[in-house]
C-alpha positions, -999 to +999 in steps of 0.1 A: +000+000+000+028+024+009+047+016-023+015+024-043+012+057-025+048+066-032+043+058-069+013+080-071+031+107-053+061+105-077+038+105-107+020+136-094+053+154-087+065+146-123+033+157-138+033+190-119+070+196-127+063+189-164+033+212-164+053+240-147+081+235-173+056+238-201+041+270-186+076+286-181+087+276-216+055+290-232+059+322-213+094+326-226+084+318-262+054+342-262+075+370-247+105+367-269+102+345-300+065+349-309+055+380-289+019+380-275-003+410-278+001+435-250-030+440-228-050+472-225-062+469-189-095+485-179-096+503-146-126+516-127-119+551-114-138+556-082-133+593-081-152+598-114-173+565-113-160+559-148-141+532-167-108+541-183-076+522-190-045+517-169-026+550-174+008+558-188+013+525-207+023+517-243+022+484-261+016+465-293-018+451-301-019+419-322-051+400-331-056+377-361-045+397-391-038+428-370+000+431-365+008+468-363-015+481-336+004+504-312-015+520-283-004+548-259-026+551-228-020+586-216-019+602-182-057+602-179-062+566-191-072+570-227-055+560-260-041+593-274-010+609-288-012+637-262-016+639-225-046+658-211-048+688-188-078+705-173-064+740-178-071+756-212-046+773-235-059+808-243-071+810-279-070+773-286-102+753-293-107+720-275-125+691-291-136+660-272-144+628-290-164+602-271-168+567-286-164+530-285-135+507-296-141+521-331-127+554-319-102+538-294-082+524-324-060+499-306-058+480-339-038+507-356-009+529-346-021+556-322-010+583-346-034+569-372-065+570-350-094+592-358-086+617-331-049+621-341-057+624-378-085+649-371-062+671-351-036+670-378-060+678-406-075+707-387-041+722-379-031+718-415-060+741-424-049+767-398-072+757-369-055+762-335-071+732-317-064+701-296-084+669-297-090+648-266-105+613-271-125+594-245-131+559-259-139+527-242-149+493-257-187+485-259-197+520-247-234+526-252-254+559-254-262+561-217-225+557-208-217+583-234-239+607-214-221+598-182-187+604-199-199+636-215-209+650-181-174+642-167-157+657-198-177+690-196-170+694-159-133+686-160-121+696-195-147+723-207-144+715-244-158+739-270-170+710-292-181+675-284-182+647-310-201+616-301-194+586-323-220+560-334-231+542-302-247+509-293-283+514-282-281+487-255-284+513-228-315+498-212-308+480-180-322+447-193-296+447-220-266+447-196-260+409-197-244+414-231-211+425-217-196+418-183-183+453-176-216+469-185-222+468-148-197+497-146-217+518-172-245+541-165-278+526-176-315+536-177-348+519-172-383+529-180-411+523-154-446+513-161-456+549-157-431+560-183-407+575-157-370+572-166-346+561-139-308+564-141-288+535-126-253+547-116-222+526-125-209+500-100-172+492-094-160+464-117-144+435-100-114+429-122-087+414-099-088+379-115-087+393-150-057+416-142-038+387-128-046+365-158-036+392-183-001+391-169+004+358-186+018+360-221+004+326-229-031+336-221-027+369-241-014+349-271-043+325-271-069+351-264-057+380-286-032+367-312-051+334-320-085+348-310-095+316-293-123+333-273-137+349-304-136+316-323-154+298-295-181+325-293-186+323-331-189+285-330-213+287-301-234+313-320-235+291-351-245+261-330-272+281-313-285+293-347-285+258-360-303+245-329-330+272-329-335+268-367-338+231-368-374+219-373-392+186-376-383+164-405-410+156-431-416+123-414-421+138-380-454+155-372-450+192-360-464+182-326-435+158-321-408+182-332-380+184-306-382+216-286-355+242-290-347+276-275-367+306-285-357+324-317-334+355-315-351+388-307-370+401-337-369+436-352-399+444-331-377+450-300-363+481-317-398+496-320-407+491-283-419+524-268-396+521-238-365+520-260-376+551-279-385+568-246-350+561-232-334+573-264-354+606-262-344+610-225-307+605-233-307+629-262-325+655-241-297+653-215-270+655-241-287+685-257-286+702-223-249+697-221-245+713-256-259+746-246-242+776-265-214+784-269-206+747-267-216+726-297-222+689-302-220+667-332-234+631-334-221+606-359-238+577-376-221+553-399-226+524-423-242+502-397-268+527-387-276+543-353-295+513-340-269+486-343-262+465-312-228+450-308-243+415-308-276+420-325-278+442-355-312+441-373-312+441-411-340+466-412-334+493-386-348+522-406-377+531-382-354+534-353-328+553-373-354+577-385-366+584-350-329+590-340-325+615-368-358+633-361-350+636-324-315+650-330-330+676-354-356+686-329-330+690-302-308+711-326-280+685-323-259+683-355-259+649-371-232+638-395-239+607-417-207+590-426-220+563-449-215+583-481-179+592-472-171+555-469-189+547-501-172+574-521-138+562-510-147+527-519-159+537-554-128+558-560-102+533-547-118+500-541-098+494-509-113+481-477-116+504-446-119+475-421-096+446-413-104+413-432-111+393-401-122+421-378-150+447-380-128+475-367-115+502-390-080+500-404-059+531-410-079+540-440-112+538-421-099+561-394-087+586-420-120+586-438-139+594-406-114+620-394-114+639-428-152+638-430-154+654-395-128+679-403-145+689-435-178+694-417-163+715-389-145+737-413-175+741-436-198+750-407-173+774-393-174+757-359-138+765-351-130+801-345-094+797-334-077+797-368-043+808-381-026+806-414-027+770-427+003+750-417+015+714-418+028+703-385+049+672-381+029+642-369+038+633-333+052+598-330+048+584-295+065+551-304+093+541-281 
């Protein structure tokens, strides 16, 4: 009996030693030979009740076909070529862009992001301005309101640009993404009253420890294992929900399956439209003169959810446009800008295996915004046109 226990003990020790050796070897390989993607770590700032990223960090973002992403998280926790300051420079216009990962731009070099290109294009035309970007993945319209309030109080911008947002701002939609618990959300009562639900601190200790592992980052980011598993799971769920009875099987005996995906009717629900009206009213109040606000919509339409984008969202989009017009909020439709570039050059503006914009996509959006601001005379601080050198924050 004792001999058997000793054999088992030796076997366990060898197995654990081998496992430890494999882990150490993989960490060395994915840090030196085949570098894993660096991690952009989210942080919940308790002083502002707002999610940002771990400040003062640079790194390379790699995922699938994306090889050249370079991020620079500045002193205030956002991906930008410049650091932020509350104090204003006399005579210089300040623009704040609020958006999702589409504006964050971790997939490209930070100097090629929408905010950096916009600032450069405006300065080339003689505008004395600075562009601050406040972008976080999966941000929805309610969180955009929360961030806008913070930006107005702390940075006092002359102009606020809000990129296309997910409309999953109702509290019942929050199960879509884990860290939505740290976003502002709203709910609509039976009497039609709108209630704001403040963000809650995100428990991220385990994730922060795991992200230290180069092996985990390589599997999750470089090879996109998590994305592939989610895709296969979605395909399996779609197959399962769509399978019906065979011709030989009576409908009453068809095997039960999960309910079908939410239909387009969910987008026409009164409470969703009421919540949208409420949020746009609050945003309009923050855009009181002399401050201006510009809302963007893109090829996917204003009503696209990150995980559920209806094919016919025109009723909701139309309501969004009518409401912004009634609130005197400027709306810039970017679809035509993308289509014109495609017709002229035939080059993609997103990555082949990722829906995020590549360098071309960021440039198209930035130049469309710059053209609008200059055409509408929204920037008063102008000098003779100049062409400043592009800042390069690379190490």
